[in-house]
C-alpha positions in Angstrom: -43.5 -57.8 20.1 -42.1 -59.7 22.8 -38.5 -58.5 21.4 -39.3 -54.8 21.0 -38.2 -53.9 24.8 -35.0 -55.9 24.6 -33.7 -54.1 21.5 -34.9 -50.8 22.1 -33.0 -51.5 25.3 -30.1 -52.8 23.6 -29.8 -50.0 21.2 -30.2 -47.1 24.1 -27.2 -49.3 25.7 -25.2 -49.0 22.2 -25.8 -45.5 22.1 -24.9 -44.3 25.8 -22.1 -46.7 24.8 -20.9 -44.1 21.7 -21.6 -41.2 23.6 -19.4 -42.1 26.7 -16.8 -43.2 24.3 -16.7 -40.0 23.1 -13.1 -38.9 22.8 -13.7 -36.0 20.3 -11.5 -33.4 22.3 -13.1 -30.1 24.0 -12.1 -27.0 22.1 -11.6 -23.6 23.7 -11.1 -20.1 21.6 -9.9 -17.5 24.2 -9.6 -14.0 21.8 -8.1 -11.0 23.6 -9.1 -7.7 22.4 -6.6 -4.5 21.2 -4.0 -6.8 22.5 -0.2 -6.0 21.4 1.7 -8.4 19.6 4.4 -8.4 22.2 2.3 -7.6 25.3 2.2 -11.2 26.7 5.5 -12.6 28.1 5.9 -15.3 26.3 5.8 -12.9 23.2 8.7 -10.8 24.7 6.4 -8.3 26.9 7.0 -7.7 30.2 3.2 -8.0 31.5 2.9 -11.0 34.0 0.8 -13.9 32.4 2.4 -16.9 33.6 -0.5 -18.7 33.4 -0.2 -18.2 29.2 2.7 -18.4 29.7 2.7 -21.8 30.7 0.2 -22.9 27.6 3.1 -21.7 25.2 5.8 -23.3 27.5 4.1 -26.7 27.0 2.6 -25.8 23.7 3.0 -24.7 20.2 3.6 -20.5 19.3 2.7 -19.1 15.9 4.8 -16.1 14.6 3.6 -15.9 11.4 -0.5 -15.5 12.5 -2.8 -13.0 11.3 -5.9 -11.8 12.0 -8.2 -8.9 9.6 -6.9 -5.8 11.7 -10.2 -4.8 13.6 -12.2 -6.4 15.7 -15.6 -7.1 13.8 -13.7 -8.7 11.0 -11.6 -10.9 12.6 -14.4 -12.4 14.7 -16.6 -12.7 11.4 -13.4 -14.9 9.8 -12.6 -16.6 12.7 -16.2 -18.1 13.6 -16.3 -18.6 9.8 -13.5 -20.0 7.9 -14.4 -17.1 5.8 -13.1 -13.6 4.7 -15.3 -11.0 6.7 -16.4 -9.5 3.6 -18.5 -12.8 2.7 -20.2 -12.7 5.8 -21.5 -9.4 6.3 -18.9 -7.7 8.1 -16.8 -5.5 5.4 -16.8 -2.6 8.3 -17.5 -3.0 12.2 -21.4 -2.8 13.7 -23.3 -4.9 11.1 -24.7 -8.5 11.5 -23.5 -11.4 11.1 -24.9 -12.8 7.4 -26.3 -16.4 7.2 -24.7 -17.5 4.3 -21.6 -19.0 6.8 -22.2 -21.0 9.5 -20.4 -20.2 13.1 -18.2 -22.9 14.8 -21.2 -23.1 17.1 -24.0 -24.2 14.8 -21.4 -26.8 12.8 -20.1 -28.3 16.1 -23.5 -28.3 17.4 -24.9 -30.3 14.4 -22.0 -32.8 15.1 -23.2 -33.2 19.1 -20.5 -30.9 20.9 -22.3 -28.7 23.7 -21.8 -25.1 22.9 -21.1 -21.9 25.1 -19.6 -18.1 25.0 -18.3 -15.8 27.4 -17.8 -12.2 27.1 -17.9 -9.9 23.6 -20.2 -10.4 20.6 -19.6 -7.4 18.3 -21.6 -9.3 15.3 -25.1 -7.6 15.2 -25.7 -4.5 13.6 -25.5 -1.9 16.3 -27.7 1.0 15.3 -28.0 4.3 17.6 -30.9 5.8 18.7 -31.4 9.3 16.2 -31.1 11.4 19.1 -27.9 12.2 20.9 -28.9 12.7 24.7 -31.5 9.6 24.0 -28.2 8.1 23.0 -26.2 9.0 26.2 -29.3 8.3 28.4 -29.3 4.4 27.0 -25.4 4.1 27.4 -25.5 5.6 30.7 -28.1 2.8 32.0 -30.4 5.9 32.7 -33.0 5.0 30.4 -34.1 2.0 28.0 -36.9 2.9 26.0 -37.7 -0.7 25.5 -35.6 -1.5 22.7 -33.0 -4.5 22.3 -29.0 -4.0 21.7 -29.7 -5.3 18.3 -32.1 -7.5 16.3 -32.3 -10.6 18.8 -32.2 -13.3 15.9 -28.3 -12.0 15.3 -27.7 -13.2 19.0 -24.7 -15.4 20.0 -27.7 -17.1 21.3 -29.5 -17.6 18.1 -26.0 -18.5 16.0 -25.3 -21.3 17.5 -24.4 -20.9 21.2 -26.3 -22.9 23.7 -25.0 -20.4 26.4 -23.7 -16.9 26.3 -23.0 -14.2 28.8 -21.5 -11.2 27.5 -22.0 -7.5 26.1 -23.4 -7.4 22.2 -21.5 -4.1 21.6 -18.3 -4.0 20.7 -17.2 -1.1 23.9 -17.9 -1.4 27.3 -17.6 0.3 30.7 -15.7 -1.9 32.4 -17.6 -2.0 36.0 -21.1 -1.6 34.6 -21.3 -2.6 30.9 -23.8 -1.8 28.1 -25.5 -4.0 26.2 -24.8 -7.1 28.6 -27.0 -10.3 28.4 -27.7 -13.9 29.2 -29.1 -15.4 26.5 -31.3 -13.0 25.0 -32.4 -11.7 28.3 -30.8 -7.9 29.3 -28.8 -8.6 32.9 -30.2 -4.9 34.7 -28.7 -5.8 37.8 -25.0 -5.2 38.2 -23.6 -6.3 41.6 -21.3 -3.4 42.8 -18.1 -5.4 43.1 -18.4 -6.4 39.0 -15.7 -6.4 36.6 -16.4 -7.4 32.8 -13.1 -9.5 32.5 -14.0 -11.4 36.5 -17.5 -11.9 34.9 -16.8 -13.4 31.3 -14.2 -15.9 33.1 -16.8 -16.6 36.1 -19.2 -17.3 33.4 -16.6 -19.6 31.3 -15.5 -21.5 34.3 -19.3 -21.9 35.3 -19.6 -23.3 31.7 -17.0 -26.1 32.0 -18.1 -27.1 35.1 -21.8 -28.1 33.7 -20.8 -29.2 30.7 -18.0 -31.3 31.7 -20.7 -33.1 33.4 -22.2 -34.7 30.3 -20.4 -37.4 28.7 -20.1 -34.7 25.1 -17.5 -32.6 24.0 -17.6 -28.8 24.6 -17.1 -25.6 22.1 -16.1 -22.5 24.7 -15.2 -19.4 22.6 -14.0 -16.8 25.7 -14.1 -13.8 23.9 -12.8 -11.1 26.7 -12.9 -7.2 26.0 -10.0 -6.6 27.6 -7.6 -4.4 27.1 -9.8 -2.3 24.7 -10.1 1.0 25.6 -11.5 2.2 27.9 -8.8 1.9 30.2 -10.3 0.1 33.2 -8.7 -1.7 35.8 -9.2 -2.8 39.3 -6.7 -1.0 41.8 -4.5 -3.9 42.5 -3.8 -5.1 39.2 -2.8 -1.4 38.4 -0.6 -1.3 41.1 1.7 -3.9 39.6 2.9 -1.5 36.8 3.1 1.8 38.6 6.8 2.3 37.9 7.3 -0.1 35.0 6.7 2.4 32.2 8.2 5.4 33.9 11.1 5.8 31.1 8.6 6.0 28.1 7.6 4.3 25.0 11.4 4.1 23.2 12.5 2.3 26.2 9.5 -0.2 26.4 10.3 -0.8 22.6 14.1 -1.4 22.7 13.4 -3.6 25.5 10.8 -5.7 23.8 13.1 -6.1 20.4 16.2 -7.0 22.9 14.1 -9.7 24.9 12.1 -11.2 21.6 15.3 -11.8 20.2 16.9 -13.0 23.3 13.7 -15.7 23.0 14.3 -16.3 19.3 11.1 -14.7 17.9 12.8 -12.7 15.9 16.2 -12.4 14.0 17.4 -9.0 13.9 18.8 -9.6 9.9 15.1 -10.6 9.0 13.4 -8.3 11.7 15.7 -5.0 11.4 13.6 -3.0 14.0 11.6 0.3 12.7 11.4 3.6 14.4 8.4 4.1 16.0 5.2 6.0 14.6 2.7 8.2 16.8 2.0 11.6 17.9 4.2 12.5 21.1 7.4 10.6 20.1 9.8 12.6 22.3 8.9 11.3 26.0 11.3 13.8 27.4 9.8 17.1 25.8 6.7 15.9 28.0 7.0 17.4 31.9 6.4 15.4 35.2 3.0 15.5 35.2 2.1 14.3 31.6 4.9 11.7 31.7 3.3 10.5 35.0 -0.2 10.3 33.1 1.0 8.8 30.0 3.0 5.8 32.4 -0.5 5.2 34.3 -2.3 4.9 31.2 -0.2 1.8 30.1 -0.1 0.7 33.8 -3.6 0.2 33.4 -3.3 -1.6 30.1 -0.7 -3.6 31.5 -3.5 -4.6 34.4 -6.4 -5.7 32.1 -4.0 -8.0 30.5 -2.8 -9.1 33.6 -6.6 -9.7 35.2 -7.1 -12.2 31.8 -4.0 -14.1 32.4 -5.3 -14.9 36.4 -9.1 -15.6 34.8 -6.7 -18.3 32.1 -5.7 -19.7 35.5 -9.0 -20.4 37.3 -9.7 -21.9 33.7 -6.9 -24.2 33.1 -7.6 -25.4 37.2 -11.5 -26.3 36.5 -10.3 -28.0 33.3 -7.9 -29.9 35.4 -10.6 -30.3 38.4 -12.7 -31.8 35.5 -10.3 -34.1 34.5 -10.6 -32.0 30.9 -7.4 -30.7 30.5 -5.4 -33.2 28.6 -8.3 -33.6 26.0 -8.8 -30.1 25.1 -7.3 -27.8 22.4 -6.7 -24.4 23.8 -6.0 -21.5 21.3 -5.1 -17.9 22.6 -5.2 -15.2 20.2 -5.9 -11.2 19.5 -8.5 -9.7 17.3 -5.9 -6.9 15.8 -2.5 -4.9 17.1 -2.7 -2.8 19.7 -4.9 0.1 19.7 -3.6 4.2 18.7 -7.4 5.2 19.3 -8.1 8.3 21.4 -12.2 9.3 20.9 -12.0 12.7 22.9 -15.9 12.7 23.5 -18.7 10.9 24.6 -21.3 9.3 22.2 -22.1 6.4 19.6 -20.7 3.9 22.1 -18.9 6.2 24.9 -21.0 7.6 27.7 -20.7 10.9 28.9 -22.1 9.8 32.5 -21.9 6.9 35.0 -25.2 4.5 35.8 -25.9 7.2 39.1 -24.8 10.3 36.9 -21.2 11.0 38.1 -19.6 12.7 34.3 -17.3 10.9 32.7 -13.9 12.6 32.6 -12.2 12.2 28.8 -9.7 14.9 28.2 -6.8 16.1 30.6 -4.5 14.5 32.7 -5.9 12.4 35.3 -5.8 9.0 37.2 -6.8 6.1 34.8 -8.6 3.1 35.8 -11.9 3.9 37.6 -15.6 3.8 35.5 -14.9 7.8 35.6 -12.3 7.9 33.6 -12.0 6.8 29.8 -8.8 6.4 29.1 -6.6 5.2 25.6 -3.4 4.3 25.4 -2.8 6.1 22.0 -0.2 6.0 19.0 2.6 6.2 21.3 2.2 3.1 23.4 0.4 1.1 20.9 3.4 1.0 18.6 5.6 -0.3 20.9 3.4 -2.6 22.4 3.0 -3.7 18.6 7.1 -4.2 18.3 8.4 -5.3 16.5 6.2 -4.4 13.9 5.3 -1.2 12.5 1.7 0.7 13.3 -1.5 -0.6 14.9 -5.1 -1.5 15.0 -6.8 -0.6 11.8 -4.1 -0.8 9.6 -3.1 -3.5 7.2 0.4 -3.0 8.2 2.1 -6.0 9.9 1.7 -4.0 13.4 -1.8 -4.2 12.5 -2.9 -7.8 11.2 -0.7 -9.7 13.0 -1.8 -12.1 15.9 -0.1 -14.2 18.7 -1.2 -17.4 18.6 -0.9 -20.3 21.2 -2.1 -23.8 20.8 -2.0 -26.3 23.8 -3.4 -29.6 23.7 -1.7 -32.1 25.8 -2.9 -35.3 24.1 -3.3 -34.0 20.6 -0.4 -31.7 20.0 2.5 -33.5 18.4 4.6 -31.0 18.7 7.8 -30.4 21.3 6.6 -28.5 23.8 7.5 -24.9 23.4 8.0 -25.3 19.7 7.8 -21.8 17.7 6.3 -22.3 13.8 7.1 -20.0 11.2 4.1 -21.3 9.0 1.8 -18.9 8.2 -1.9 -19.1 9.0 -4.8 -17.0 9.2 -8.0 -16.3 11.8 -10.1 -17.8 9.0 -8.2 -21.0 9.5 -9.6 -22.0 13.2 -13.6 -23.1 11.7 -12.1 -25.8 9.6 -9.3 -26.9 11.6 -12.5 -27.1 14.6 -14.3 -29.2 11.9 -11.5 -31.6 11.5 -10.6 -32.2 15.0 -14.2 -32.8 15.9 -14.9 -34.9 12.7 -17.8 -32.7 11.8 -19.1 -31.6 8.6 -19.5 -28.1 7.0 -22.7 -27.7 5.5 -23.7 -26.6 2.1 -26.8 -25.3 3.4 -28.2 -24.4 6.7 -31.3 -23.7 8.3 -32.3 -22.9 4.5 -29.4 -20.8 3.4 -27.0 -21.5 1.0 -23.4 -21.9 2.6 -20.5 -20.0 1.2 -17.4 -22.2 0.4 -14.9 -22.0 3.0 -12.0 -20.1 2.5 -9.8 -21.2 5.6 -7.8 -24.4 5.6 -6.8 -26.4 8.8 -4.1 -25.9 10.8 -4.1 -29.6 11.8 -1.3 -30.3 10.3 0.6 -27.6 12.1 -0.8 -29.3 15.2 0.8 -32.5 14.2 4.1 -31.2 13.3 3.7 -31.5 9.6 4.1 -28.8 7.1 1.2 -27.5 5.8 0.0 -26.3 1.9 -1.1 -22.8 3.3 -2.6 -20.5 1.2 -1.1 -19.1 -1.6 -2.1 -15.9 -0.6 -3.9 -13.7 2.0 -5.8 -10.3 1.4 -6.4 -8.2 4.1 -8.7 -5.0 3.8 -10.6 -2.6 6.0 -11.6 0.8 5.7 -9.2 2.0 2.8 -6.4 0.0 3.9 -5.2 -2.7 1.7 -2.8 -6.1 1.6 -1.9 -9.2 0.0 0.8 -11.1 0.7 2.4 -13.7 -1.4 5.4 -15.7 -1.6 7.3 -13.6 0.6 6.3 -10.2 -0.4 3.3 -8.4 0.5 1.7 -5.5 -0.9 0.1 -2.7 1.2 -2.2 0.4 0.6 -1.9 2.4 4.2 -5.0 4.2 4.9 -3.9 7.4 5.1 -2.2 8.2 1.9 -3.5 5.8 -0.6 -0.2 5.1 -2.2 0.4 1.5 -2.0 4.0 -0.2 -0.9 6.2 -2.9 -1.7 7.8 -5.0 1.1 9.8 -7.9 0.5 9.0 -10.0 3.8 11.4 -12.9 3.2 14.2 -10.5 4.2 12.3 -7.6 5.8 9.2 -8.8 7.8 9.0 -5.6 9.8 8.6 -3.3 6.7 11.2 -1.1 7.0 11.9 -0.7 3.6 9.5 0.1 0.5 11.1 -1.7 -2.7 7.9 -0.4 -4.7 9.9 1.5 -7.4 12.5 -1.6 -7.9 9.5 -4.1 -8.9 6.7 -2.2 -10.7 5.4 -5.4 -12.4 6.0 -7.3 -9.3 3.1 -4.8 -7.6 1.1 -4.6 -10.7 0.6 -7.8 -10.3 0.0 -8.4 -6.9 -2.5 -5.5 -7.2 -4.2 -6.9 -9.7 -4.5 -9.9 -7.6 -6.1 -7.8 -4.9 -8.7 -6.3 -6.9 -9.6 -9.4 -8.2 -9.7 -10.9 -4.7 -11.8 -8.3 -3.7 -14.6 -8.2 -6.4 -15.2 -12.1 -5.6 -15.8 -11.4 -2.2 -16.9 -7.9 -1.7 -20.9 -7.7 -1.0 -23.4 -7.1 -3.4 -24.6 -3.7 -2.2 
């Protein structure tokens, strides 16, 4: 008995020393929503993103990194290391199933602190079976005593010890719908609220709090910007008031030239395709409509600018806390820029502000305020995705390509500013986090059998090595399909269902459909796609 207390004290001392000696890196994933591939300055854009650009300048940029073409599927794949179909997200607006674990669940088990600031969009979002009641709910004019989604699907119940943000995917940036703190509804919205700043505020708060402990942390910063509606602060819009007055073709030409100059692309293997979209003839528009269209893109730019300002605050906080050098920061997007233009309220789109002011969807208006609901549309979206064709929800490169920046002063072994063309996929983020955190991927979790990982760690690339990557990558979303293998890509557009074949090794921008020249290859790749889809699609 005399030795029990000293022995216990020694054990506590040893445990404390182990905790203090935990040098595993912190991990921050920053996700932008509906970002154009070339919107960031470090990917050829004119938008002012100096803080994100600084991460690229001192870090590593990927030029062949893929997502799942839309919000929910990409977020599901990134968080679980699986194809979205395997964890319930074959379509938007469904709940993440429990046959997969999130990064937060896996790292939490390994002793990490976990937090999330921002958009979830991985819970079943069922509307009220009455249009007016649904609008009243969206307008904050009635709550009907119902949760926004099943509580057990909230981030707070999927491994995140802290979460602040919207559960649904679309928000009024000045007065968001479905905003929660943990599982509690956030009802008191201050007059100066802006969603992007609120996400940054929470991210900073979480870093400051978690940095007071010795355990490393995982932080997921899931921005809603620049997803429609086009809402931005006047001072951010003003920076771009005259930037887009020459139209979308001019923007595409400028970005394409910039990407060549920055050696992001080679014009031989990245031929510049024609723009797709409605209203391509900028000069045919009258002055009023040109001004309106230029303003829409200016708001989009202002929204991204605000995200970058927030990244700057996050970096400053990490430095002040002494956590900057040993933090892996990953910046990416969930899909390409969006062509969507829903011109009527409903489902996730309110028709009034909280205090009863009508929201304008149609016509010519000054975009940016909460009384307007604007979109950049297909014309700007395609230019924002330079050099690629198409946009969000399509399985063409413009829908599935994302920038990815990796920054980690104490762990990244590549030369600062390096570009890598080694392919990767958002489902590779989970195994990367597991490897650098020395965490295990469980076979079971919370009494559920867990599907084996599909993703492959990016750690070899971070070390400056050649990775044995995926033999094939597959895509499917709402009828858009694709498979990439051996420098070839077979893709089926959503709009006509006819398979197209591109030799990506020579034609990264998918300008020349060579399906008629390679019928055998087309059939083989088509067969492989169907085999994959039969394997991953849910039973129902």
